[in-house]
C-alpha atoms as one frame of an Amber mdcrd trajectory, in Angstrom:
protein
   0.000   0.000   0.000   2.876   2.384   0.745   4.380   1.868  -2.698   0.984
   2.413  -4.329   0.486   5.611  -2.315   3.855   6.889  -3.451   3.025   6.124
  -7.081  -0.380   7.779  -6.634   1.310  10.943  -5.354   3.790  10.846  -8.238
   0.972  10.503 -10.776  -0.907  13.409  -9.231   2.241  15.528  -9.377   2.946
  14.601 -13.000  -0.611  15.124 -14.235  -0.029  18.865 -13.840   2.474  18.606
 -16.697   0.549  16.320 -19.068  -2.895  16.211 -20.656  -4.251  13.083 -19.013
  -7.375  13.268 -21.149  -5.457  11.870 -24.108  -3.632   8.587 -24.595  -0.550
  10.518 -25.702  -0.562  12.478 -22.453  -1.056   9.317 -20.408   1.848   7.630
 -22.199   4.123  10.637 -21.688   3.196  10.729 -18.000   3.883   6.989 -17.773
   7.322   7.395 -19.351   8.260  10.069 -16.844   6.869   8.024 -13.944   8.879
   4.990 -15.049  12.024   7.096 -15.350  11.448   8.322 -11.794  10.956   4.744
 -10.566  14.010   3.402 -12.391  16.165   6.184 -10.939  14.969   5.419  -7.411
  16.152   1.865  -6.583  14.481   1.853  -3.165  11.101   2.750  -4.643  11.595
   0.302  -7.508  12.325  -2.526  -5.087   9.258  -1.695  -2.974   7.021  -1.579
  -6.039   8.308  -4.867  -7.411   7.935  -6.470  -3.996   4.367  -5.189  -3.693
   3.514  -6.496  -7.144   5.074  -9.879  -6.405   3.348 -10.376  -3.053  -0.025
  -9.066  -4.147  -1.375  -8.989  -7.612  -1.136  -6.529 -10.435  -4.884  -5.929
 -10.331  -4.804  -5.271  -6.582  -1.966  -2.783  -7.046  -3.860  -1.098  -9.859
  -6.958  -0.767  -7.662  -4.927   1.250  -5.141  -4.202   3.779  -7.871  -6.969
   6.253  -8.559  -5.673   7.969 -11.658  -6.594   7.991 -15.358  -3.088   6.785
 -16.289  -2.994   3.958 -13.717  -3.505   1.172 -16.257  -0.717   2.618 -18.433
   1.678   2.746 -15.481   0.791  -0.735 -14.244   1.257  -2.115 -17.770   4.672
  -0.457 -17.945   5.582  -1.885 -14.548   4.548  -5.369 -15.676   6.676  -5.101
 -18.803   9.574  -3.656 -16.824   9.454  -6.553 -14.372   9.357  -9.112 -17.200
  12.396  -7.567 -18.891  14.293  -7.923 -15.638  13.704 -11.668 -15.804  11.355
 -11.954 -12.847   7.801 -12.033 -14.188   5.063 -10.925 -11.834   2.784 -13.771
 -10.875
């Protein structure tokens, strides 16, 4: 829940810079969010741990943001490319 709250706050901060009413804006926001996560190893580890112990859908339900599904999809892909698929 803590990791989801931190992502929620990040999304709310970033949506001031992007038009979240368009897919292009949601994707741009997602790219910046992922860059923030990748550059913060502690946050990245907490997110991956939360996704591994819970479920992707449960994590997504914690996020109340129009770009949540984009971000969760990016996190899933990111985890798979690291060789540890989320189950």
